[in-house]
C-alpha positions as CSV (number, residue, x, y, z in Angstrom):
1,M,0.0,0.0,0.0
2,R,2.8,2.4,0.8
3,P,4.3,2.4,-2.7
4,L,0.8,3.3,-4.1
5,I,0.5,6.2,-1.6
6,M,4.0,7.4,-2.6
7,L,3.2,7.2,-6.3
8,T,-0.1,9.1,-5.7
9,A,1.9,11.9,-3.9
10,L,4.4,11.9,-6.8
11,L,1.6,12.2,-9.3
12,A,0.0,15.1,-7.3
13,G,3.4,16.8,-7.2
14,A,3.9,16.2,-11.0
15,L,0.5,17.8,-11.7
16,M,1.4,21.0,-9.7
17,P,3.4,22.7,-12.5
18,V,0.8,21.6,-15.0
19,Q,-1.9,23.2,-12.9
20,A,0.2,26.4,-12.6
21,G,0.7,26.5,-16.4
22,I,-2.9,25.9,-17.2
23,N,-4.1,28.6,-14.7
24,A,-1.4,31.1,-16.0
25,R,-2.7,30.5,-19.5
26,L,-6.3,31.0,-18.3
27,R,-5.1,34.4,-16.9
28,E,-4.1,35.5,-20.4
29,Y,-7.7,34.9,-21.6
30,L,-9.5,36.3,-18.5
31,G,-7.1,39.2,-18.0
32,D,-6.5,39.0,-14.3
33,P,-4.7,36.5,-12.0
34,L,-7.3,36.6,-9.3
35,V,-10.2,36.1,-11.7
36,A,-8.3,33.1,-13.2
37,S,-7.7,31.8,-9.7
38,L,-11.4,32.2,-8.8
39,V,-12.4,30.3,-12.0
40,S,-9.9,27.5,-11.1
41,F,-11.2,27.2,-7.6
42,S,-14.8,27.2,-8.8
43,V,-14.1,24.4,-11.3
44,G,-12.4,22.5,-8.5
45,T,-15.3,23.0,-6.1
46,V,-17.8,21.7,-8.7
47,C,-15.6,18.7,-9.3
48,L,-15.3,17.9,-5.6
49,A,-19.1,18.4,-5.1
50,L,-19.8,16.0,-7.9
51,I,-17.4,13.4,-6.5
52,V,-19.0,13.7,-3.0
53,L,-22.5,13.5,-4.4
54,G,-21.7,10.7,-6.8
55,T,-20.0,8.6,-4.1
56,R,-22.7,9.4,-1.6
57,I,-20.2,10.4,1.1
58,P,-22.4,11.6,4.1
59,L,-22.0,15.2,5.0
60,P,-21.5,16.1,8.6
61,S,-24.1,18.0,10.5
62,L,-23.5,21.7,11.1
63,A,-23.2,21.0,14.8
64,T,-20.4,18.5,14.1
65,A,-18.6,20.9,11.7
66,A,-18.8,23.7,14.2
67,Q,-16.7,21.6,16.7
68,A,-13.7,22.0,14.5
69,P,-11.1,24.4,15.7
70,W,-11.4,27.9,14.2
71,W,-8.0,27.6,12.3
72,T,-9.1,24.5,10.4
73,W,-11.3,26.7,8.2
74,F,-8.3,28.5,6.7
75,G,-7.1,25.6,4.5
76,G,-9.1,26.9,1.5
77,A,-7.7,30.3,2.0
78,L,-4.2,28.8,1.9
79,G,-5.1,26.9,-1.3
80,A,-6.4,30.2,-2.9
81,F,-3.2,31.9,-2.0
82,F,-1.2,29.1,-3.6
83,V,-3.2,29.1,-6.8
84,A,-3.1,32.9,-7.1
85,V,0.6,33.1,-6.5
86,S,1.3,30.3,-9.0
87,V,-0.8,32.1,-11.6
88,I,1.1,35.3,-11.0
89,L,4.6,33.8,-11.0
90,A,4.4,30.8,-13.3
91,F,5.5,32.5,-16.5
92,K,7.9,34.8,-14.6
93,L,9.9,32.0,-13.0
94,G,9.1,29.2,-15.4
95,A,7.7,25.8,-14.3
96,T,11.0,24.6,-12.8
97,G,11.8,27.8,-11.0
98,L,8.3,28.1,-9.6
99,M,8.2,24.6,-8.4
100,A,11.7,24.7,-6.9
101,W,10.8,27.7,-4.7
102,I,7.4,26.2,-3.8
103,I,9.1,22.9,-2.8
104,A,11.8,24.7,-0.9
105,G,9.1,26.6,1.1
106,Q,7.1,23.4,1.6
107,L,10.2,21.6,3.1
108,V,11.0,24.4,5.5
109,A,7.4,24.5,6.7
110,S,7.3,20.7,6.9
111,V,10.4,20.4,9.0
112,L,9.0,23.0,11.4
113,L,5.6,21.3,11.6
114,D,7.1,17.9,12.1
115,H,9.6,19.1,14.7
116,H,6.9,20.7,16.8
117,G,4.2,18.2,16.1
118,A,2.0,21.2,15.0
119,I,-1.5,20.9,13.7
120,G,-1.7,17.2,14.4
121,F,1.5,16.0,12.8
122,A,3.5,13.3,14.7
123,V,6.7,14.7,16.2
124,R,9.7,14.0,14.0
125,E,12.7,15.9,15.4
126,V,14.9,18.0,13.2
127,S,18.1,16.2,12.2
128,W,21.2,17.4,10.5
129,Q,20.3,15.1,7.5
130,R,16.9,16.9,7.1
131,L,18.5,20.3,7.4
132,L,21.1,19.3,4.8
133,G,18.3,18.1,2.5
134,V,16.5,21.5,2.9
135,A,19.8,23.4,2.3
136,L,20.5,21.4,-0.8
137,L,17.0,22.1,-2.1
138,F,17.5,25.8,-1.5
139,G,20.8,25.6,-3.4
140,G,19.0,23.8,-6.2
141,A,16.3,26.4,-6.3
142,V,19.0,29.1,-6.6
143,L,20.7,27.2,-9.4
144,V,17.5,26.5,-11.3
145,N,16.6,30.2,-11.2
146,E,20.0,31.5,-12.1
147,Y,20.7,29.1,-15.0
């Protein structure tokens, strides 16, 4: 099962620059990065709604949903920020440059989240090997953007 999970994560990662490029092209036709981001999120929302309805996944009651911590409701806002930034920067940095900086940022945040066991992640303390990996990725991001 683990290889399938890892392959699914790899596929999701591979599709990120494709999504950024598609949304950046949409911006050219719609004239504004925020409008393109809104359209992208709207299409995604419709797709998820159809999947939930089609698979008959039961929706939680409002009382159950209201029990979630206040900060759990900001995931969509973070997704909107990601999509808007990728629309704005995709053609400025190129697919490789954009993804290199996004991945570098993801690793820094991930190391901190794991180290502190924040927002429900299991504690995985920082090691020199993890820090070296993050430093190498930052070096790679610089090289990708310079050459």
